[in-house]
MARPABA-894747 format. One record per residue: x, y, z of N, C-alpha, C, CB in turn; residue in three letters. Coordinates in nm, 4 decimals. Glycine has a CB too. Example, Ala and Ser with C-alpha at 12.3 -4.5 7.8 and 13.67 -1.06 7.14 Angstrom:
<kolmis>
KOLMI|n.c1|n.c2|n.c3|ca.c1|ca.c2|ca.c3|c.c1|c.c2|c.c3|cb.c1|cb.c2|cb.c3|kefi
KOLMI|1.3190|-0.5690|0.7800|1.2300|-0.4500|0.7800|1.3200|-0.3300|0.7800|1.1308|-0.4473|0.9046|ala
KOLMI|1.2850|-0.2250|0.7080|1.3670|-0.1060|0.7140|1.2900|0.0030|0.7870|1.4084|-0.0598|0.5725|ser
</kolmis>
This chain:
<kolmis>
KOLMI|n.c1|n.c2|n.c3|ca.c1|ca.c2|ca.c3|c.c1|c.c2|c.c3|cb.c1|cb.c2|cb.c3|kefi
KOLMI|-1.3515|11.4488|-7.7243|-1.4392|11.3480|-7.6841|-1.5438|11.3484|-7.8300|-1.5181|11.3896|-7.5207|met
KOLMI|-1.5961|11.1868|-7.8484|-1.7005|11.1496|-7.9690|-1.7832|11.0937|-7.8668|-1.6535|11.0384|-8.1089|ile
KOLMI|-1.8828|11.1878|-7.9144|-2.0546|11.1080|-7.9006|-2.1395|11.0585|-8.0328|-2.1718|11.2286|-7.8315|val
KOLMI|-2.2239|10.9903|-8.0344|-2.2959|10.9633|-8.1612|-2.4579|11.0054|-8.1182|-2.2735|10.7875|-8.2134|glu
KOLMI|-2.5054|11.0510|-8.2386|-2.6488|11.1136|-8.2038|-2.7191|11.0149|-8.3123|-2.6726|11.3075|-8.2335|val
KOLMI|-2.8281|10.9394|-8.2336|-2.9205|10.8739|-8.3378|-3.0438|10.9622|-8.3300|-2.9571|10.7100|-8.3066|leu
KOLMI|-3.0989|10.9511|-8.5042|-3.1949|11.0694|-8.5497|-3.3222|10.9860|-8.5693|-3.1449|11.1590|-8.6994|tyr
KOLMI|-3.4492|10.9973|-8.5119|-3.5293|10.9470|-8.5360|-3.6759|11.0322|-8.5753|-3.5190|10.8702|-8.4457|phe
KOLMI|-3.7791|11.0102|-8.6478|-3.9107|11.0633|-8.6721|-3.8387|11.1939|-8.7470|-4.0197|11.0905|-8.5229|ala
KOLMI|-3.9125|11.3202|-8.6691|-3.8763|11.4573|-8.7569|-3.7518|11.4617|-8.7190|-3.9557|11.6046|-8.7287|glu
KOLMI|-3.6778|11.4266|-8.6491|-3.4790|11.4529|-8.6363|-3.4462|11.3827|-8.7767|-3.3675|11.3405|-8.4667|phe
KOLMI|-3.4970|11.3138|-8.7931|-3.4171|11.2134|-8.9201|-3.4964|11.2859|-9.0460|-3.4562|11.0000|-8.9114|lys
KOLMI|-3.5891|11.3446|-9.0696|-3.6291|11.4064|-9.1588|-3.5591|11.5209|-9.1801|-3.7416|11.4209|-9.1461|asp
KOLMI|-3.5377|11.6135|-9.0732|-3.4579|11.7149|-9.0897|-3.3111|11.7029|-9.1226|-3.4713|11.7779|-8.9889|ile
KOLMI|-3.2594|11.6089|-9.0618|-3.0772|11.5712|-9.1156|-3.0719|11.4876|-9.2332|-2.9763|11.4717|-8.9949|thr
KOLMI|-3.1481|11.4222|-9.2529|-3.1598|11.3423|-9.3492|-3.0490|11.2241|-9.3110|-3.1422|11.4203|-9.4840|gly
KOLMI|-3.0118|11.1683|-9.1720|-2.9551|11.0713|-9.1669|-3.0250|10.9862|-9.0467|-2.8197|11.1040|-9.1613|lys
KOLMI|-2.9505|10.8715|-9.0315|-3.0105|10.7699|-8.8939|-2.8984|10.8209|-8.7970|-3.0069|10.5607|-8.9166|glu
KOLMI|-2.7979|10.8674|-8.8266|-2.6793|10.8499|-8.7142|-2.6033|10.9378|-8.7609|-2.6002|10.7104|-8.6936|lys
KOLMI|-2.5009|11.0081|-8.6400|-2.4285|11.1029|-8.6945|-2.3268|11.1291|-8.5714|-2.5187|11.2267|-8.7469|glu
KOLMI|-2.1857|11.1346|-8.5916|-2.0962|11.1308|-8.4776|-2.0424|11.3030|-8.4866|-1.9603|10.9950|-8.4990|lys
KOLMI|-2.0258|11.3540|-8.3297|-1.9648|11.4655|-8.3131|-1.8381|11.4644|-8.2233|-2.0571|11.5492|-8.2696|phe
KOLMI|-1.7276|11.5473|-8.2375|-1.6452|11.5679|-8.1732|-1.6856|11.6894|-8.0787|-1.5424|11.5746|-8.2510|glu
KOLMI|-1.6647|11.6877|-7.9619|-1.6857|11.7918|-7.8476|-1.5921|11.8670|-7.7862|-1.7353|11.7404|-7.7500|leu
KOLMI|-1.5669|11.9350|-7.7737|-1.4637|12.0274|-7.6588|-1.5225|12.0415|-7.5286|-1.4341|12.1899|-7.7041|ser
KOLMI|-1.6245|12.0217|-7.5196|-1.6776|12.0491|-7.3568|-1.7798|11.9405|-7.3660|-1.7541|12.2232|-7.3093|asp
KOLMI|-1.8259|11.8931|-7.2482|-1.9063|11.7636|-7.2028|-2.0380|11.7797|-7.1709|-1.8523|11.7011|-7.0873|asn
KOLMI|-2.1028|11.8920|-7.1740|-2.2000|11.9034|-7.1614|-2.3182|11.8789|-7.2792|-2.1852|11.9986|-7.1123|his
KOLMI|-2.4441|11.8462|-7.2452|-2.5035|11.8069|-7.3696|-2.5385|11.9427|-7.4251|-2.6294|11.7049|-7.3552|leu
KOLMI|-2.5879|12.0906|-7.3607|-2.5894|12.1887|-7.4462|-2.5034|12.2070|-7.5346|-2.5953|12.2782|-7.3978|lys
KOLMI|-2.3687|12.1628|-7.5249|-2.2714|12.1777|-7.6358|-2.2775|12.1178|-7.7543|-2.1639|12.1475|-7.6012|asp
KOLMI|-2.3334|12.0000|-7.7394|-2.3849|11.9048|-7.8491|-2.5057|11.9855|-7.9116|-2.4351|11.7487|-7.7864|leu
KOLMI|-2.5934|12.0420|-7.8122|-2.7563|12.0713|-7.8965|-2.6795|12.2197|-8.0089|-2.9441|12.1521|-7.7296|val
KOLMI|-2.5982|12.2769|-7.9627|-2.5699|12.4064|-7.9914|-2.4901|12.3684|-8.1397|-2.4788|12.4894|-7.8609|cys
KOLMI|-2.4369|12.2475|-8.1484|-2.3614|12.2235|-8.2446|-2.4766|12.1590|-8.3585|-2.2359|12.1301|-8.1932|leu
KOLMI|-2.5851|12.1158|-8.3289|-2.6829|12.0719|-8.3931|-2.7520|12.1654|-8.4615|-2.7536|12.0096|-8.3216|leu
KOLMI|-2.7838|12.3094|-8.3777|-2.8501|12.3940|-8.4046|-2.7435|12.4679|-8.5436|-2.8884|12.4725|-8.2637|phe
KOLMI|-2.6379|12.4599|-8.5200|-2.5267|12.5531|-8.6099|-2.5288|12.4766|-8.7471|-2.3479|12.5575|-8.5384|lys
KOLMI|-2.5450|12.3291|-8.7420|-2.5529|12.2529|-8.8691|-2.6591|12.2294|-8.9077|-2.4997|12.1454|-8.8742|lys
KOLMI|-2.7739|12.2293|-8.8551|-2.8954|12.2074|-8.9264|-3.0245|12.3033|-8.8839|-2.9290|12.0594|-8.9055|tyr
KOLMI|-2.9981|12.4225|-8.8363|-3.0693|12.5292|-8.8488|-3.1871|12.5551|-8.7533|-3.1072|12.5277|-8.9700|gly
KOLMI|-3.2802|12.6519|-8.8068|-3.4035|12.6975|-8.7170|-3.4823|12.5726|-8.7009|-3.5005|12.8206|-8.7854|asp
KOLMI|-3.5030|12.4770|-8.8198|-3.5964|12.3449|-8.8099|-3.5699|12.3083|-8.6977|-3.5794|12.2271|-8.9053|asn
KOLMI|-3.4538|12.2604|-8.6536|-3.4044|12.1488|-8.5241|-3.4152|12.2371|-8.4154|-3.2332|12.0771|-8.5277|leu
KOLMI|-3.3443|12.3620|-8.4234|-3.3738|12.4419|-8.3095|-3.5072|12.4391|-8.2520|-3.3471|12.5675|-8.3385|gln
KOLMI|-3.5976|12.5064|-8.3123|-3.7652|12.4863|-8.3277|-3.8174|12.3625|-8.2401|-3.8109|12.4516|-8.4986|asn
KOLMI|-3.7350|12.2718|-8.2990|-3.8139|12.1244|-8.2579|-3.7641|12.1136|-8.1136|-3.7644|11.9683|-8.3604|leu
KOLMI|-3.6367|12.1228|-8.0827|-3.5624|12.1006|-7.9426|-3.5977|12.1977|-7.8649|-3.4118|12.0981|-7.9425|ile
KOLMI|-3.5675|12.3274|-7.8953|-3.5513|12.4177|-7.7675|-3.6331|12.5047|-7.7850|-3.4239|12.4812|-7.7367|trp
KOLMI|-3.6662|12.5206|-7.6270|-3.7795|12.6368|-7.5597|-3.7077|12.7842|-7.5468|-3.8337|12.5864|-7.3825|asp
KOLMI|-3.7397|12.8771|-7.6555|-3.6725|12.9857|-7.6216|-3.6996|13.0731|-7.5111|-3.6724|13.0488|-7.7135|glu
KOLMI|-3.8313|13.0326|-7.4688|-3.8937|13.1159|-7.3417|-3.7944|13.1252|-7.2328|-4.0287|13.0449|-7.2768|lys
KOLMI|-3.7476|13.0007|-7.1991|-3.7247|12.9135|-7.0626|-3.5535|12.8883|-7.1139|-3.8503|12.7345|-7.0410|ile
KOLMI|-3.5308|12.8814|-7.2195|-3.3629|12.8466|-7.2667|-3.3208|12.7101|-7.1977|-3.2387|12.9798|-7.2056|gln
KOLMI|-3.4123|12.6247|-7.2664|-3.4083|12.4988|-7.1967|-3.4431|12.4233|-7.3453|-3.5268|12.4789|-7.0495|lys
KOLMI|-3.4062|12.2743|-7.3337|-3.4867|12.1885|-7.4149|-3.5929|12.1612|-7.3866|-3.4480|12.0909|-7.4361|ile
KOLMI|-3.7142|12.1696|-7.4674|-3.8234|12.1300|-7.4451|-3.8942|12.0429|-7.3672|-3.8404|12.1144|-7.5137|his
KOLMI|-3.9418|12.0857|-7.2817|-4.0084|11.9378|-7.1865|-4.0841|11.8536|-7.2421|-4.0999|11.9630|-7.0698|asn
KOLMI|-4.1352|11.8660|-7.3578|-4.1946|11.7554|-7.4432|-4.0558|11.6356|-7.5128|-4.2887|11.8506|-7.5849|ile
KOLMI|-3.9639|11.7051|-7.5227|-3.8657|11.6411|-7.5787|-3.8069|11.5305|-7.4888|-3.7721|11.7353|-7.6177|ile
KOLMI|-3.8053|11.3868|-7.5192|-3.7019|11.2936|-7.4249|-3.5749|11.2810|-7.4526|-3.7339|11.1610|-7.4176|ser
KOLMI|-3.4886|11.2857|-7.3938|-3.3635|11.2988|-7.4001|-3.3157|11.1552|-7.3299|-3.3184|11.4368|-7.3333|val
KOLMI|-3.2330|11.0682|-7.4468|-3.1961|10.9351|-7.4069|-3.0355|10.9278|-7.4303|-3.2818|10.8210|-7.4945|ile
KOLMI|-2.9729|10.8949|-7.3155|-2.8550|10.8612|-7.3359|-2.7889|10.7161|-7.3043|-2.8003|10.9501|-7.2778|ile
KOLMI|-2.7389|10.6605|-7.3846|-2.7012|10.5327|-7.3688|-2.8105|10.4181|-7.3306|-2.6028|10.5406|-7.2739|asn
KOLMI|-2.9325|10.4517|-7.3995|-3.0631|10.3717|-7.3772|-3.1269|10.3947|-7.2713|-3.0503|10.2416|-7.3745|asn
KOLMI|-3.0853|10.4967|-7.1571|-3.1527|10.5361|-7.0703|-3.2154|10.6951|-7.0373|-3.0844|10.4913|-6.9909|gln
KOLMI|-3.3139|10.6586|-7.0294|-3.3857|10.8136|-7.0305|-3.3650|10.9163|-6.9396|-3.5205|10.8083|-7.0186|pro
KOLMI|-3.3271|11.0351|-6.9615|-3.3010|11.1246|-6.8412|-3.3977|11.2223|-6.8053|-3.1840|11.1958|-6.8575|ile
KOLMI|-3.3939|11.2220|-6.6736|-3.4941|11.2728|-6.6020|-3.4543|11.4051|-6.5049|-3.5460|11.1568|-6.5248|his
KOLMI|-3.4083|11.4991|-6.5880|-3.3492|11.6285|-6.5287|-3.4499|11.7287|-6.5756|-3.1913|11.6665|-6.5802|glu
KOLMI|-3.4700|11.8395|-6.4921|-3.5383|11.9588|-6.5502|-3.4685|12.0017|-6.6512|-3.5592|12.0672|-6.4629|lys
KOLMI|-3.3740|12.0129|-6.6420|-3.2761|12.1032|-6.7709|-3.1805|12.0047|-6.7778|-3.1946|12.2757|-6.7339|asp
KOLMI|-3.2248|11.8874|-6.9168|-3.1398|11.7689|-6.9631|-3.0063|11.8751|-7.0146|-3.2280|11.6545|-7.1063|pro
KOLMI|-3.0093|11.9428|-7.0416|-2.8727|12.0397|-7.0946|-2.7725|12.0413|-7.0610|-2.8688|12.1517|-7.0877|ser
KOLMI|-2.7425|12.0439|-6.9245|-2.6690|12.0634|-6.7955|-2.6204|11.9314|-6.7781|-2.7547|12.1168|-6.6696|ile
KOLMI|-2.6957|11.8129|-6.8525|-2.6205|11.7013|-6.8167|-2.4762|11.6684|-6.9093|-2.7229|11.5849|-6.8258|ile
KOLMI|-2.3504|11.5925|-6.8377|-2.2161|11.6023|-6.8661|-2.2356|11.4794|-6.9421|-2.1046|11.6117|-6.7459|asn
KOLMI|-2.1513|11.4568|-7.0552|-2.1479|11.3736|-7.1588|-2.0231|11.3039|-7.1268|-2.1560|11.4401|-7.2940|leu
KOLMI|-1.9933|11.1801|-7.2003|-1.8756|11.1108|-7.1774|-1.8210|11.0711|-7.3270|-1.9040|10.9831|-7.0782|ser
KOLMI|-1.7032|11.0282|-7.3383|-1.6526|10.9779|-7.4450|-1.7302|10.8332|-7.5092|-1.5107|10.9605|-7.4055|asp
KOLMI|-1.7961|10.8704|-7.6304|-1.8502|10.7183|-7.6371|-1.9999|10.7289|-7.6469|-1.8091|10.6235|-7.4997|gly
KOLMI|-2.0457|10.8169|-7.5776|-2.2133|10.8289|-7.5084|-2.2558|10.8328|-7.6824|-2.2718|11.0207|-7.3741|asp
KOLMI|-2.4289|10.7417|-7.6547|-2.4807|10.7744|-7.7606|-2.6094|10.8454|-7.7148|-2.4931|10.6614|-7.8487|ile
KOLMI|-2.6636|10.9456|-7.8025|-2.7431|11.0328|-7.7231|-2.8617|11.0580|-7.8481|-2.6490|11.1816|-7.6589|ile
KOLMI|-2.9982|11.0423|-7.8021|-3.1021|11.0298|-7.8868|-3.2192|11.1305|-7.8262|-3.1432|10.8737|-7.8982|ala
KOLMI|-3.3079|11.2252|-7.8943|-3.4100|11.2888|-7.8836|-3.5089|11.2368|-7.9369|-3.3981|11.3908|-7.9163|phe
KOLMI|-3.6316|11.2287|-7.8642|-3.7451|11.1646|-7.9346|-3.8462|11.2609|-7.8739|-3.7718|10.9946|-7.9059|leu
KOLMI|-3.9252|11.2486|-7.9598|-4.0493|11.3262|-7.9593|-4.1740|11.2343|-7.8781|-4.0892|11.3616|-8.1258|met
KOLMI|-4.2997|11.2991|-7.8631|-4.4008|11.2384|-7.7604|-4.4324|11.1253|-7.8774|-4.5502|11.3529|-7.6942|pro
KOLMI|-4.4905|11.0514|-7.7945|-4.5459|10.9131|-7.8686|-4.7052|10.9975|-7.8892|-4.5444|10.7268|-7.7439|val
KOLMI|-4.7696|10.9667|-8.0325|-4.9287|10.9796|-8.0285|-4.9703|10.8376|-8.1174|-4.9933|11.1470|-8.1130|ser
KOLMI|-5.1027|10.8307|-8.0052|-5.1780|10.7360|-8.0722|-5.2857|10.7326|-8.1352|-5.1959|10.6697|-8.0182|gly
KOLMI|-5.3562|10.6268|-8.1666|-5.5009|10.6851|-8.2262|-5.5290|10.5544|-8.3311|-5.4869|10.8675|-8.3230|gly
</kolmis>
């Protein structure tokens, strides 16, 4: 299964890319997140992952196919072939 990840703001700064495709052997979002951590290391992991609760930080918005995910633990979401995923930081104004 192939999914595409879109990178914005800090995610784009860390990866140096606007988007990237990944081939997954499993269909859970957590498997994609693990691939991202292996490829981009601690900087990306610290941005996305909350070590205390072993979940995606609750401040990170997960968007799949332009739809926000409203799960307490988005890492358990099942992905499908062709899905487009984005992780967004909170917007600050001023």
